[in-house]
Each structure stands twice: as C-alpha cells, then as structure tokens.
GUROKOL-171696 format. One record per residue (C-alpha): residue in one letter; residue number from 1; x, y, z. Coordinates in pm, 1 decimal. Layout:
+------+-----+----------+----------+----------+
| rest |  nr |        x |        y |        z |
+------+-----+----------+----------+----------+
|    a | NUM |        X |        Y |        Z |
...
+------+-----+----------+----------+----------+
// end
This chain:
+------+-----+----------+----------+----------+
| rest |  nr |        x |        y |        z |
+------+-----+----------+----------+----------+
|    m |   1 |   4919.4 |   -496.9 | -10533.5 |
|    k |   2 |   4688.9 |   -854.8 | -10383.2 |
|    v |   3 |   4876.0 |   -920.8 | -10070.8 |
|    a |   4 |   4793.9 |  -1101.7 |  -9794.6 |
|    v |   5 |   4715.1 |  -1025.3 |  -9405.0 |
|    f |   6 |   4744.4 |  -1282.2 |  -9123.7 |
|    g |   7 |   4573.1 |  -1140.2 |  -8846.7 |
|    a |   8 |   4287.7 |   -959.7 |  -8975.4 |
|    t |   9 |   4037.0 |   -947.5 |  -8674.7 |
|    g |  10 |   4277.6 |   -821.8 |  -8500.7 |
|    g |  11 |   4318.3 |   -436.8 |  -8325.7 |
|    t |  12 |   4627.5 |   -390.9 |  -8643.1 |
|    g |  13 |   4490.6 |   -629.5 |  -8867.4 |
|    t |  14 |   4132.7 |   -414.6 |  -8873.2 |
|    q |  15 |   4321.1 |    -97.5 |  -8956.9 |
|    i |  16 |   4534.8 |   -257.5 |  -9222.8 |
|    l |  17 |   4198.6 |   -404.2 |  -9476.8 |
|    p |  18 |   4060.4 |     25.8 |  -9483.3 |
|    q |  19 |   4386.7 |    164.9 |  -9591.8 |
|    a |  20 |   4561.8 |   -102.4 |  -9756.5 |
|    i |  21 |   4152.5 |    -56.7 |  -9974.9 |
|    e |  22 |   4222.8 |    307.0 |  -9975.9 |
|    r |  23 |   4580.1 |    310.9 | -10112.6 |
|    g |  24 |   4402.9 |     37.7 | -10438.4 |
|    h |  25 |   4599.2 |   -282.2 | -10294.5 |
|    h |  26 |   4344.4 |   -604.6 | -10279.7 |
|    i |  27 |   4304.2 |   -826.0 |  -9944.0 |
|    v |  28 |   4318.0 |  -1154.2 |  -9941.9 |
|    a |  29 |   4255.6 |  -1231.6 |  -9545.9 |
|    l |  30 |   4264.2 |  -1617.4 |  -9334.2 |
|    a |  31 |   4028.9 |  -1612.6 |  -9013.8 |
|    r |  32 |   3927.2 |  -1841.4 |  -8773.1 |
|    n |  33 |   3609.5 |  -1674.5 |  -8757.5 |
|    p |  34 |   3531.6 |  -1455.4 |  -9057.8 |
|    s |  35 |   3239.5 |  -1285.9 |  -8928.5 |
|    a |  36 |   3484.7 |  -1115.3 |  -8687.3 |
|    l |  37 |   3577.8 |   -933.8 |  -8942.1 |
|    n |  38 |   3302.0 |   -620.7 |  -8921.5 |
|    y |  39 |   3489.1 |   -506.4 |  -9300.7 |
|    s |  40 |   3274.5 |   -523.5 |  -9606.7 |
|    s |  41 |   3452.4 |   -424.8 | -10012.8 |
|    e |  42 |   3492.6 |   -652.5 | -10299.4 |
|    d |  43 |   3854.1 |   -588.1 | -10256.7 |
|    v |  44 |   3860.8 |   -802.8 |  -9945.9 |
|    t |  45 |   3861.9 |  -1178.1 |  -9997.3 |
|    v |  46 |   3793.6 |  -1414.5 |  -9634.7 |
|    i |  47 |   3914.0 |  -1754.1 |  -9632.5 |
|    k |  48 |   3865.2 |  -1900.3 |  -9325.1 |
|    g |  49 |   4114.1 |  -2123.4 |  -9171.1 |
|    d |  50 |   4409.5 |  -2061.3 |  -8884.4 |
|    v |  51 |   4828.8 |  -2004.5 |  -8990.0 |
|    g |  52 |   4851.7 |  -2322.1 |  -8767.3 |
|    n |  53 |   4812.8 |  -2500.3 |  -9052.2 |
|    i |  54 |   4989.8 |  -2499.1 |  -9410.6 |
|    d |  55 |   4709.5 |  -2549.3 |  -9618.7 |
|    d |  56 |   4536.0 |  -2316.3 |  -9491.1 |
|    v |  57 |   4786.4 |  -2068.4 |  -9551.5 |
|    r |  58 |   4917.8 |  -2124.7 |  -9859.4 |
|    n |  59 |   4561.8 |  -2122.9 | -10025.8 |
|    t |  60 |   4534.0 |  -1709.7 |  -9870.8 |
|    v |  61 |   4897.9 |  -1670.0 | -10022.1 |
|    r |  62 |   4813.1 |  -1826.9 | -10369.4 |
|    d |  63 |   4848.0 |  -1568.5 | -10622.0 |
|    c |  64 |   4907.7 |  -1339.1 | -10374.7 |
|    e |  65 |   5275.2 |  -1032.2 | -10409.8 |
|    a |  66 |   5297.1 |   -980.4 | -10079.8 |
|    v |  67 |   5270.9 |  -1063.0 |  -9734.6 |
|    i |  68 |   5138.9 |   -846.3 |  -9378.8 |
|    v |  69 |   5165.9 |  -1037.0 |  -9051.4 |
|    a |  70 |   5009.4 |   -871.7 |  -8766.5 |
|    l |  71 |   4932.1 |  -1140.2 |  -8527.1 |
|    g |  72 |   4924.2 |  -1113.7 |  -8103.9 |
|    v |  73 |   5014.7 |  -1293.6 |  -7870.4 |
|    a |  74 |   4797.1 |  -1294.9 |  -7568.2 |
|    p |  75 |   4973.7 |  -1262.5 |  -7253.1 |
|    t |  76 |   4991.6 |  -1585.3 |  -7114.9 |
|    s |  77 |   5195.2 |  -1802.1 |  -6804.9 |
|    k |  78 |   5239.1 |  -2098.8 |  -7095.2 |
|    p |  79 |   5456.8 |  -2127.5 |  -7384.6 |
|    t |  80 |   5320.9 |  -2015.6 |  -7693.6 |
|    y |  81 |   5433.1 |  -2115.8 |  -8039.3 |
|    v |  82 |   5145.2 |  -1933.5 |  -8223.0 |
|    l |  83 |   5305.9 |  -1632.4 |  -8368.2 |
|    s |  84 |   5673.9 |  -1842.0 |  -8440.7 |
|    n |  85 |   5509.1 |  -2129.8 |  -8568.4 |
|    g |  86 |   5271.6 |  -1930.2 |  -8817.1 |
|    v |  87 |   5497.0 |  -1712.6 |  -8966.8 |
|    k |  88 |   5731.6 |  -2036.0 |  -9068.3 |
|    n |  89 |   5413.5 |  -2131.1 |  -9221.6 |
|    v |  90 |   5432.3 |  -1817.5 |  -9374.0 |
|    v |  91 |   5809.9 |  -1803.5 |  -9509.2 |
|    a |  92 |   5748.7 |  -2160.1 |  -9610.5 |
|    c |  93 |   5428.6 |  -2088.1 |  -9870.9 |
|    m |  94 |   5603.7 |  -1738.9 |  -9999.8 |
|    k |  95 |   5892.7 |  -1996.3 | -10107.7 |
|    e |  96 |   5661.9 |  -2252.3 | -10295.7 |
|    f |  97 |   5506.3 |  -1897.6 | -10481.2 |
|    n |  98 |   5794.9 |  -1737.2 | -10538.7 |
|    i |  99 |   5642.1 |  -1423.5 | -10289.2 |
|    k | 100 |   5940.6 |  -1202.6 | -10156.4 |
|    r | 101 |   5772.5 |   -927.7 |  -9938.9 |
|    l | 102 |   5712.2 |   -975.6 |  -9590.7 |
|    i | 103 |   5601.8 |   -734.2 |  -9313.9 |
|    v | 104 |   5632.9 |   -875.0 |  -8926.9 |
|    v | 105 |   5486.6 |   -670.8 |  -8651.3 |
|    t | 106 |   5726.8 |   -754.3 |  -8347.0 |
|    t | 107 |   5695.0 |   -582.5 |  -8034.7 |
|    a | 108 |   5963.4 |   -305.4 |  -7884.2 |
|    g | 109 |   6020.6 |   -451.5 |  -7560.9 |
|    i | 110 |   6226.5 |   -760.9 |  -7696.5 |
|    n | 111 |   6467.5 |   -474.3 |  -7802.9 |
|    h | 112 |   6727.8 |   -376.6 |  -7532.0 |
|    k | 113 |   6821.1 |    -97.7 |  -7746.2 |
|    n | 114 |   6472.4 |     -3.2 |  -7625.4 |
|    e | 115 |   6582.5 |    -55.0 |  -7263.9 |
|    q | 116 |   6633.5 |    341.6 |  -7185.7 |
|    h | 117 |   6235.6 |    389.8 |  -7302.8 |
|    t | 118 |   6127.1 |    165.8 |  -7042.4 |
|    n | 119 |   6069.2 |    181.1 |  -6645.7 |
|    f | 120 |   6148.3 |      1.4 |  -6403.1 |
|    i | 121 |   5869.9 |   -163.9 |  -6295.8 |
|    y | 122 |   5818.8 |   -227.1 |  -6714.1 |
|    r | 123 |   6129.4 |   -394.9 |  -6703.3 |
|    h | 124 |   6129.3 |   -650.6 |  -6390.8 |
|    f | 125 |   5780.9 |   -699.7 |  -6370.8 |
|    v | 126 |   5552.8 |   -671.7 |  -6689.9 |
|    r | 127 |   5814.0 |   -775.8 |  -6864.3 |
|    r | 128 |   5959.6 |  -1069.6 |  -6683.1 |
|    y | 129 |   5685.6 |  -1196.1 |  -6499.5 |
|    i | 130 |   5337.5 |  -1086.6 |  -6752.2 |
|    l | 131 |   5484.2 |  -1127.0 |  -7142.7 |
|    r | 132 |   5756.1 |  -1301.1 |  -7086.0 |
|    e | 133 |   5657.4 |  -1635.6 |  -7252.7 |
|    s | 134 |   5440.6 |  -1380.9 |  -7542.7 |
|    y | 135 |   5785.6 |  -1198.4 |  -7588.6 |
|    t | 136 |   5940.3 |  -1495.7 |  -7653.5 |
|    d | 137 |   5755.6 |  -1619.7 |  -7895.9 |
|    h | 138 |   5854.9 |  -1229.3 |  -8027.3 |
|    t | 139 |   6170.2 |  -1335.3 |  -7995.0 |
|    r | 140 |   6150.0 |  -1690.9 |  -8191.8 |
|    v | 141 |   6014.5 |  -1496.2 |  -8473.6 |
|    e | 142 |   6327.0 |  -1216.9 |  -8514.1 |
|    k | 143 |   6556.5 |  -1512.7 |  -8517.8 |
|    f | 144 |   6382.5 |  -1681.9 |  -8757.8 |
|    l | 145 |   6401.6 |  -1450.1 |  -8987.9 |
|    e | 146 |   6730.1 |  -1335.0 |  -8890.9 |
|    q | 147 |   6921.1 |  -1681.4 |  -9010.1 |
|    n | 148 |   6655.8 |  -1695.2 |  -9324.0 |
|    d | 149 |   6798.2 |  -1686.5 |  -9671.6 |
|    s | 150 |   6731.8 |  -1367.0 |  -9848.7 |
|    s | 151 |   6460.9 |  -1480.1 | -10043.1 |
|    i | 152 |   6208.8 |  -1354.9 |  -9841.6 |
|    e | 153 |   6282.9 |   -981.3 |  -9829.2 |
|    w | 154 |   6112.6 |   -952.9 |  -9490.9 |
|    t | 155 |   6091.3 |   -582.3 |  -9302.6 |
|    i | 156 |   5995.2 |   -640.6 |  -8884.5 |
|    v | 157 |   5818.3 |   -336.8 |  -8754.9 |
|    q | 158 |   5879.6 |   -351.6 |  -8292.5 |
|    s | 159 |   5680.6 |   -139.8 |  -8157.4 |
|    p | 160 |   5568.7 |     38.8 |  -7818.8 |
|    y | 161 |   5248.6 |    -12.9 |  -7676.6 |
|    i | 162 |   4993.4 |     52.8 |  -7894.5 |
|    t | 163 |   4658.3 |    274.1 |  -7837.5 |
|    g | 164 |   4288.3 |    285.5 |  -7957.7 |
|    d | 165 |   4371.7 |    641.7 |  -8101.0 |
|    a | 166 |   4315.3 |    758.4 |  -8382.3 |
|    l | 167 |   4519.6 |    796.7 |  -8755.7 |
|    s | 168 |   4735.4 |   1042.0 |  -8697.3 |
|    r | 169 |   5026.9 |    980.5 |  -8992.7 |
|    k | 170 |   5240.3 |   1088.8 |  -8769.5 |
|    v | 171 |   5467.3 |    822.2 |  -8731.2 |
|    a | 172 |   5862.0 |    851.5 |  -8697.7 |
|    t | 173 |   6085.9 |    478.9 |  -8726.7 |
|    k | 174 |   6449.2 |    459.6 |  -8686.7 |
|    v | 175 |   6558.1 |    132.0 |  -8795.9 |
|    g | 176 |   6736.7 |    -89.5 |  -8488.3 |
|    e | 177 |   6485.8 |     73.2 |  -8251.1 |
|    l | 178 |   6302.5 |    285.7 |  -8112.5 |
|    p | 179 |   6292.2 |    669.4 |  -8269.7 |
|    d | 180 |   6446.2 |    880.6 |  -7954.5 |
|    m | 181 |   6124.2 |   1105.3 |  -7851.0 |
|    k | 182 |   6010.9 |   1222.8 |  -7541.0 |
|    n | 183 |   5649.7 |    981.9 |  -7633.9 |
|    q | 184 |   5827.3 |    746.9 |  -7773.5 |
|    m | 185 |   5651.9 |    448.1 |  -7651.1 |
|    v | 186 |   5325.3 |    464.2 |  -7800.2 |
|    v | 187 |   5161.9 |    364.8 |  -8141.7 |
|    s | 188 |   4801.6 |    357.8 |  -8197.6 |
|    y | 189 |   4705.2 |     75.3 |  -8416.7 |
|    a | 190 |   4591.3 |    319.5 |  -8653.1 |
|    d | 191 |   4934.0 |    449.2 |  -8733.0 |
|    l | 192 |   5084.2 |    119.4 |  -8707.5 |
|    a | 193 |   4862.3 |     15.7 |  -9040.0 |
|    y | 194 |   4982.8 |    307.7 |  -9136.4 |
|    g | 195 |   5353.6 |    296.6 |  -9122.0 |
|    m | 196 |   5347.8 |    -81.4 |  -9224.4 |
|    l | 197 |   5161.1 |     67.2 |  -9547.5 |
|    e | 198 |   5410.9 |    303.0 |  -9638.4 |
|    m | 199 |   5711.0 |     62.8 |  -9590.9 |
|    l | 200 |   5519.1 |   -174.0 |  -9788.9 |
|    d | 201 |   5415.6 |     97.3 | -10126.5 |
|    n | 202 |   5790.3 |    217.4 | -10054.8 |
|    n | 203 |   5990.9 |    -79.0 | -10027.8 |
|    t | 204 |   6155.2 |     54.2 |  -9748.7 |
|    f | 205 |   6332.7 |   -159.4 |  -9453.8 |
|    v | 206 |   6402.6 |   -444.6 |  -9671.5 |
|    l | 207 |   6638.2 |   -656.9 |  -9431.0 |
|    e | 208 |   6561.2 |   -470.9 |  -9145.8 |
|    k | 209 |   6434.9 |   -447.7 |  -8771.1 |
|    v | 210 |   6315.3 |   -105.1 |  -8748.6 |
|    g | 211 |   6085.7 |     55.9 |  -8452.7 |
|    i | 212 |   5816.5 |    289.2 |  -8489.7 |
|    a | 213 |   5628.9 |    600.4 |  -8302.5 |
|    s | 214 |   5315.9 |    794.0 |  -8307.4 |
|    t | 215 |   5491.6 |   1191.3 |  -8300.1 |
|    d | 216 |   5128.6 |   1262.3 |  -8203.9 |
|    p | 217 |   5060.2 |   1016.4 |  -7926.8 |
|    a | 218 |   4862.6 |   1000.5 |  -7615.1 |
|    t | 219 |   4916.1 |   1078.5 |  -7295.9 |
|    s | 220 |   5105.2 |    856.5 |  -7050.2 |
|    l | 221 |   4863.1 |    950.3 |  -6827.3 |
|    r | 222 |   4567.9 |    848.8 |  -7108.4 |
|    t | 223 |   4823.7 |    526.5 |  -7202.9 |
|    m | 224 |   4779.7 |    405.9 |  -6838.7 |
|    f | 225 |   4434.9 |    426.1 |  -6793.5 |
|    q | 226 |   4363.5 |    175.1 |  -7115.5 |
|    v | 227 |   4623.6 |     -2.9 |  -7029.1 |
|    i | 228 |   4437.0 |   -102.1 |  -6654.0 |
|    y | 229 |   4053.8 |   -103.5 |  -6878.3 |
|    n | 230 |   4249.5 |   -361.5 |  -7173.9 |
|    t | 231 |   4373.3 |   -605.6 |  -6799.5 |
|    f | 232 |   3980.4 |   -691.9 |  -6746.7 |
|    i | 233 |   4070.3 |   -936.4 |  -7025.0 |
|    l | 234 |   4297.6 |  -1126.8 |  -6837.0 |
|    p | 235 |   4282.9 |  -1396.1 |  -6608.6 |
|    n | 236 |   4199.3 |  -1252.9 |  -6213.0 |
|    k | 237 |   4591.0 |  -1304.6 |  -6129.9 |
|    q | 238 |   4773.0 |  -1131.3 |  -6463.5 |
|    r | 239 |   4500.3 |   -913.5 |  -6397.2 |
|    l | 240 |   4571.9 |   -789.1 |  -6060.1 |
|    i | 241 |   4916.6 |   -780.8 |  -6084.4 |
|    i | 242 |   4878.8 |   -522.6 |  -6339.6 |
|    v | 243 |   4618.9 |   -316.3 |  -6229.7 |
|    l | 244 |   4840.0 |   -286.7 |  -5894.3 |
|    l | 245 |   5130.6 |   -228.3 |  -6091.2 |
|    v | 246 |   4970.9 |     63.0 |  -6330.3 |
|    l | 247 |   4921.3 |    192.0 |  -5964.3 |
|    l | 248 |   5217.3 |    225.8 |  -5899.5 |
|    f | 249 |   5385.0 |    320.7 |  -6212.6 |
|    i | 250 |   5113.2 |    629.4 |  -6236.8 |
|    w | 251 |   5202.9 |    683.1 |  -5820.9 |
|    i | 252 |   5544.3 |    754.6 |  -5906.7 |
|    e | 253 |   5450.6 |    939.2 |  -6238.7 |
|    i | 254 |   5315.6 |   1159.1 |  -6018.0 |
|    r | 255 |   5509.1 |   1171.5 |  -5714.9 |
|    l | 256 |   5805.2 |   1240.6 |  -5979.7 |
|    n | 257 |   5678.6 |   1557.2 |  -6140.4 |
|    f | 258 |   5489.7 |   1760.1 |  -5851.2 |
|    y | 259 |   5784.5 |   1715.9 |  -5609.7 |
+------+-----+----------+----------+----------+
// end
C-alpha cells in the first residue's frame, strides 16, 4: 500500500517508516527539512514542504491509498493551529483524490473519560497551564473529523505519555478511552507506531476514537525521570514549573508507597 505520512521526522513518525517498510508499504513523507529524516530506503519518497501549505500536501497524498498524521504539537503559551490546520489540508486533499483511509494521533489528555488515570498535578497544573494550547489544537482536530462526512474513514488514536522504549508489540486498545490497566499512562513511540500500522493493515476502528497503551510499559518512576529530561527543550519558565511539579509528584508517590 502507498501511504502518505505527515510528521515523519518526529518521534512516532521515525518509528512508522521502518515498520511500514517491513510490512511491505511504500511511504511518501512530507518534511520541512528532509535531511532530518534519518532513514533511507527505495520504498520511501521524501517531499520537501509544510503541512500548512495545501499544495505541498496535495503533492504528498497524490496516488496514495491511505494517510497517517503523526504531527506533534509542542507545549506553548500561545494559541497554535499547526495540527488542526494541517489535518484540514490533509482531508481536503484526500477528498480531491478520493482517498478514504486516515489515521491521526492525538492525545489521551483531552478525553475526560481518562480522568481516572491521571493525578491531581496533571489535571490542575500540567494540563491547565503547560499543555492547554497544544491540547486545544488536538481538540479542534477531533471535532473537525467527527463533524466531517463519512467519506473519510478516519481513526483517532489517543496516546498517553510516550516513551523512548524499544518496540515490544505489546499494546492494548479500547474504543473511547484508554485501556483499563495498571500502567495505562505509558506507550513507546515504537509501540504507538506498531498499533497504528495494525489499525491500517487490518482496517479496524474506522470512524472511532481509540485509546492505546503498552501492556509492558516503563515503570512510572523511570517515566517521570524521562519527563524531567524532556523538559530541557522547553523555555526556562516552563522548564522550571514542570521540573518542580514532577519532583513533587515523585515525592507524593514515594510517600504513598512507603508510609
């Protein structure tokens, strides 16, 4: 199958490419900076461009049979429309070429059914202040797809916190919310890509939102330290806030487990 991939240079996208090629697909990837795509194969065609430019999107999806959108939205204090505008361009071009199948990654954090899987700090600080604008854009995407006509056979994959762990092929899925598991708030980039490709190849969860999580995730303590590491790419103010919140969360976890 010839598949267009948007977000191919991101954490999930870099895992989608080799796994998709292994499954026998041909990939057409749109990238603002093709040199950032550290993967080379005769089955990968790279187009330089931006998902915000509808002509670039049109050139990418032309002749494809399916589309995967794995665009990331970085934490920001200002409104962002990168993901929602990009998905709108993708859908418009898919309709132009009569392409049906679309798989889009959003975040489980915008689904209130997942409240039971979150903690106080996440609900009242991280989501409200650090991730508010990026989550708002994810919400726009979901509403847009749900209000669209059924000519696009979309699947919205809601992911929890994503780690850099190796591919395990051990994932659980659940329609409408995250799977009900002990360590449900973690999935690796590799396993997220695996789950999405499984949905593509088996044509499952059409016109549905589905939560996904690893059944063999990293420990929560290891995950928290990864959060701290990742915050070093954020502006100083956001970095300090997240580090303090994470340290407080670790302290609370230790108190609850040992006292």
